[in-house]
C-alpha positions as CSV (number, residue, x, y, z in Angstrom):
1,M,-32.6,2.4,5.4
2,A,-30.3,4.8,7.2
3,K,-32.0,7.7,8.9
4,V,-30.7,11.3,9.2
5,H,-29.1,11.9,12.5
6,R,-27.7,15.3,11.8
7,S,-30.6,17.0,13.6
8,L,-29.4,15.2,16.7
9,G,-25.9,16.4,16.3
10,N,-24.5,12.9,15.9
11,I,-22.7,13.3,12.6
12,M,-20.6,10.2,12.9
13,T,-23.7,8.1,13.5
14,A,-25.2,9.5,10.4
15,I,-22.1,8.8,8.4
16,I,-21.8,5.2,9.5
17,R,-25.5,4.6,8.8
18,Y,-25.2,6.2,5.3
19,S,-22.2,3.9,4.7
20,L,-24.2,0.8,5.8
21,A,-27.0,1.8,3.5
22,F,-24.8,0.7,0.6
23,V,-24.3,-2.7,2.1
24,F,-27.7,-3.6,3.4
25,V,-30.3,-2.0,1.1
26,V,-31.4,-4.8,-1.1
27,V,-34.1,-5.0,-3.8
28,P,-36.2,-8.1,-4.3
29,G,-34.1,-9.3,-7.3
30,G,-31.0,-9.5,-5.0
31,G,-29.2,-6.3,-6.1
32,F,-28.9,-2.9,-4.5
33,S,-31.4,-0.2,-4.9
34,T,-29.7,2.7,-6.8
35,G,-32.5,4.9,-5.7
36,E,-31.8,4.2,-2.0
37,Q,-28.1,4.6,-2.6
38,A,-28.6,8.0,-4.3
39,C,-30.9,9.0,-1.5
40,A,-28.3,8.1,1.1
41,Q,-25.6,10.0,-0.8
42,A,-27.7,13.1,-1.2
43,F,-27.5,13.7,2.5
44,V,-23.8,13.3,2.9
45,T,-21.7,16.4,2.8
46,M,-18.1,16.6,1.7
47,K,-17.0,17.1,5.3
48,E,-18.8,13.9,6.3
49,I,-17.2,12.1,3.4
50,E,-13.8,13.3,4.6
51,T,-14.6,12.1,8.1
52,L,-15.6,8.7,6.9
53,H,-12.5,8.5,4.6
54,A,-10.3,9.3,7.6
55,K,-12.2,6.6,9.6
56,A,-11.4,4.1,6.8
57,D,-7.7,5.1,6.9
58,K,-7.6,4.6,10.7
59,V,-9.2,1.2,10.5
60,F,-6.9,0.2,7.6
61,E,-3.8,1.2,9.7
62,A,-5.1,-0.8,12.6
63,G,-5.0,-3.9,10.5
64,D,-8.8,-4.5,10.1
65,H,-8.6,-4.7,6.4
66,E,-12.0,-6.3,5.8
67,T,-13.8,-3.5,7.6
68,A,-11.6,-0.9,6.0
69,R,-12.4,-2.4,2.5
70,K,-16.1,-2.0,3.1
71,I,-15.8,1.6,4.2
72,Y,-13.5,2.5,1.3
73,Q,-15.9,1.0,-1.2
74,N,-18.7,3.2,0.2
75,V,-16.5,6.3,0.3
76,T,-15.6,5.6,-3.3
77,G,-19.3,5.7,-4.2
78,Y,-19.7,9.0,-2.4
79,R,-16.7,10.6,-4.0
80,M,-17.5,9.3,-7.5
81,R,-20.9,11.0,-7.2
82,R,-19.4,14.3,-5.9
83,Q,-16.0,14.4,-7.6
84,G,-16.0,12.1,-10.5
85,P,-13.9,8.9,-11.1
86,K,-10.6,10.8,-11.7
87,A,-10.4,12.4,-8.2
88,Y,-7.1,12.2,-6.4
89,E,-8.8,10.9,-3.3
90,I,-10.2,7.9,-5.2
91,G,-6.6,7.2,-6.3
92,A,-5.6,7.0,-2.7
93,I,-8.4,4.5,-2.0
94,H,-7.3,2.4,-5.0
95,N,-3.8,2.4,-3.6
96,N,-4.8,1.2,-0.2
97,L,-7.2,-1.4,-1.5
98,A,-4.3,-2.7,-3.6
99,I,-2.1,-3.0,-0.5
100,M,-4.8,-5.2,1.0
101,Q,-4.9,-7.5,-2.1
102,Y,-1.1,-7.6,-2.1
103,N,-1.0,-8.7,1.5
104,E,-3.5,-11.4,0.7
105,G,-1.2,-12.6,-2.1
106,D,-3.6,-11.6,-5.0
107,Y,-1.0,-9.8,-7.0
108,E,-3.0,-9.5,-10.2
109,K,-5.8,-7.7,-8.5
110,A,-3.3,-5.6,-6.6
111,N,-1.6,-4.6,-9.8
112,A,-4.9,-3.6,-11.4
113,L,-5.7,-1.3,-8.5
114,Y,-2.3,0.2,-8.4
115,D,-2.6,1.0,-12.1
116,K,-5.9,2.9,-11.3
117,A,-4.2,4.7,-8.4
118,I,-1.3,5.8,-10.6
119,A,-3.7,7.0,-13.3
120,N,-5.6,9.1,-10.8
121,V,-2.6,10.7,-9.1
122,R,-0.8,11.4,-12.4
123,G,-3.9,12.9,-13.8
124,S,-4.8,15.1,-10.8
125,K,-1.4,15.9,-9.4
126,G,1.0,15.6,-12.4
127,G,4.0,13.4,-13.0
128,Q,6.3,14.7,-10.2
129,H,4.1,14.2,-7.2
130,P,5.5,12.1,-4.3
131,D,2.3,10.1,-3.9
132,L,2.8,9.0,-7.6
133,A,6.2,7.7,-6.6
134,T,4.7,5.8,-3.7
135,S,2.2,4.0,-5.9
136,L,4.8,3.3,-8.6
137,C,7.0,1.6,-6.0
138,N,4.1,-0.3,-4.5
139,L,3.2,-1.6,-8.0
140,G,6.9,-2.5,-8.6
141,F,7.0,-4.7,-5.5
142,S,3.8,-6.3,-6.5
143,Q,5.0,-7.0,-10.0
144,I,8.2,-8.6,-8.6
145,A,6.1,-10.9,-6.5
146,N,4.2,-11.7,-9.7
147,S,7.4,-12.5,-11.6
148,E,7.3,-9.3,-13.7
149,G,10.7,-8.0,-12.9
150,D,11.4,-6.1,-16.1
151,A,8.3,-4.0,-15.8
152,A,9.0,-3.4,-12.1
153,M,12.5,-2.0,-12.9
154,E,11.0,0.7,-15.0
155,L,8.6,1.7,-12.2
156,F,11.4,2.0,-9.7
157,K,13.4,4.1,-12.1
158,E,10.5,6.5,-12.6
159,A,9.9,6.6,-8.8
160,L,13.6,7.4,-8.2
161,K,13.5,10.3,-10.8
162,I,10.6,11.8,-8.8
163,R,12.1,11.2,-5.4
164,L,15.7,12.3,-5.8
165,P,15.0,16.0,-6.6
166,L,12.3,16.2,-3.9
167,L,13.9,14.2,-1.1
168,G,17.6,13.9,-1.7
169,G,19.6,10.7,-1.9
170,A,19.6,9.9,1.8
171,H,15.8,9.6,2.3
172,P,14.3,6.3,3.3
173,D,11.9,6.5,0.3
174,V,14.9,6.5,-2.0
175,A,16.2,3.4,-0.2
176,D,12.9,1.7,-1.2
177,C,13.8,2.3,-4.9
178,H,17.3,0.8,-4.4
179,E,15.7,-2.2,-2.7
180,G,13.5,-2.6,-5.7
181,F,16.5,-2.4,-8.1
182,G,18.2,-5.1,-5.9
183,L,15.2,-7.4,-6.2
184,C,14.9,-6.9,-9.9
185,H,18.6,-7.7,-10.4
186,S,18.5,-10.7,-8.2
187,A,15.6,-12.1,-10.2
188,K,17.8,-11.8,-13.3
189,N,20.8,-13.4,-11.5
190,E,22.7,-10.1,-11.8
191,S,24.2,-10.6,-8.4
192,D,26.9,-7.8,-8.5
193,K,24.3,-5.2,-9.5
194,A,21.9,-6.6,-6.8
195,I,24.6,-6.3,-4.1
196,E,25.4,-2.7,-5.2
197,A,21.7,-1.8,-5.0
198,F,21.0,-3.5,-1.7
199,D,24.1,-1.9,-0.2
200,K,22.9,1.6,-1.1
201,C,19.6,0.7,0.5
202,L,21.3,-0.6,3.6
203,Q,23.5,2.5,4.1
204,I,20.5,4.9,3.8
205,R,18.4,2.8,6.2
206,I,21.2,2.6,8.8
207,K,21.5,6.3,8.9
208,A,17.7,6.9,8.9
209,F,16.6,4.1,11.2
210,G,19.7,2.6,12.9
211,E,20.8,-0.9,13.0
212,E,18.0,-2.5,14.9
213,H,15.1,-1.8,12.6
214,V,13.0,-4.0,10.4
215,E,13.8,-1.9,7.3
216,T,17.5,-2.4,8.0
217,A,16.9,-6.1,8.4
218,A,15.2,-6.2,5.0
219,A,18.3,-4.7,3.4
220,Y,20.5,-7.2,5.1
221,M,18.3,-10.1,3.9
222,G,18.5,-8.7,0.4
223,L,22.3,-8.7,0.5
224,G,22.2,-12.3,1.8
225,M,20.0,-13.3,-1.1
226,A,22.3,-11.6,-3.6
227,Y,25.4,-13.3,-2.2
228,I,23.7,-16.7,-2.5
229,G,23.5,-15.9,-6.2
230,K,27.3,-15.4,-6.3
231,N,27.8,-18.7,-4.4
232,D,29.4,-16.7,-1.6
233,F,27.7,-18.6,1.2
234,A,29.9,-17.2,3.9
235,K,28.8,-13.7,3.1
236,A,25.2,-14.8,2.6
237,E,25.2,-16.4,6.1
238,E,26.7,-13.3,7.6
239,F,24.0,-11.0,6.3
240,D,21.2,-13.5,6.8
241,G,22.4,-13.8,10.4
242,K,22.3,-10.1,10.9
243,S,18.8,-9.8,9.5
244,K,17.5,-12.6,11.7
245,E,19.1,-11.1,14.8
246,I,17.4,-7.8,14.2
247,L,14.0,-9.5,13.5
248,K,14.4,-11.4,16.7
249,K,14.9,-8.2,18.7
250,T,12.2,-6.2,16.9
251,G,9.5,-8.8,16.5
252,G,10.0,-9.3,12.8
253,L,8.0,-8.1,9.8
254,V,4.9,-10.2,10.4
255,V,1.8,-8.1,9.9
256,V,-0.7,-8.5,12.6
257,N,-3.9,-9.7,11.0
258,R,-7.1,-8.6,12.8
259,N,-9.4,-9.6,10.1
260,P,-12.1,-12.0,11.5
261,R,-12.0,-14.3,8.4
262,S,-8.7,-14.2,6.7
263,R,-6.7,-14.5,9.9
264,L,-7.8,-18.1,10.0
265,Q,-6.1,-18.7,6.6
266,K,-2.4,-19.4,6.2
267,P,-0.6,-16.0,6.2
268,V,1.3,-14.8,3.2
269,F,4.9,-14.1,4.3
270,Q,6.0,-10.8,2.9
271,F,9.5,-9.6,3.7
272,F,9.8,-7.1,0.8
273,K,6.5,-5.5,0.7
274,A,4.6,-2.3,0.0
275,R,5.4,-0.6,3.3
276,S,4.2,2.9,2.6
277,K,0.6,3.6,1.6
278,L,-0.5,6.7,-0.3
279,K,-0.9,9.5,2.2
280,R,-4.2,11.2,1.5
281,K,-4.3,14.9,2.3
282,P,-7.9,16.2,3.1
């Protein structure tokens, strides 16, 4: 059982030990002792929960998703007790857990978590919040990967309606919506519409990031894919070559996997992916 370290001034030690209490307190029947969990939670202040949440975000961004998942699960328990299941911050956790499932290729679990994130953000922040648009786009990319292009199209449309008034038409987040449209149209063999969408995405990203950036490479690859649908192989080869040249210079879009278990498994190649996680504001 975790002990209280606040009297020693070591707040972070207390937080980590409280977190581990969720994982390691086991009752004889094999389950977790809710009494022990409640006792651990009772000592955790909101400031400490925020600190632990920030720690989970940092570990997540560093690529250690398995450790981040454990911490997020514990933070969820703390926040559920203090704030209830509909809190905005819990929506942020659902979004980031969904990204982990997406990167592991488990799109159905990712979609379910994105749905929860969307419900939390919509319920707590309203229907025009930028973080709602982020989770809508993330769910859209996941649905495309799961062969649900029609549903994804509606998500990208809703996200674009939120983002255009807030960000303007030249923002990289708007480019993500156009990329989504391009993927949806490509999946339906609507090559001309796909080319138009990917070209909009490309022009925004060139202005925002420059030519030699992985996001720009993604747009070039999308255009190459769309021209294959038109049987214009010369154009397809041109854009595919540009994307490969950028990836060669930048190191590509391969996500570094620092997870001690899943790094031994065959990686899921994700070119078009959920690039932006929900930004949680303390």
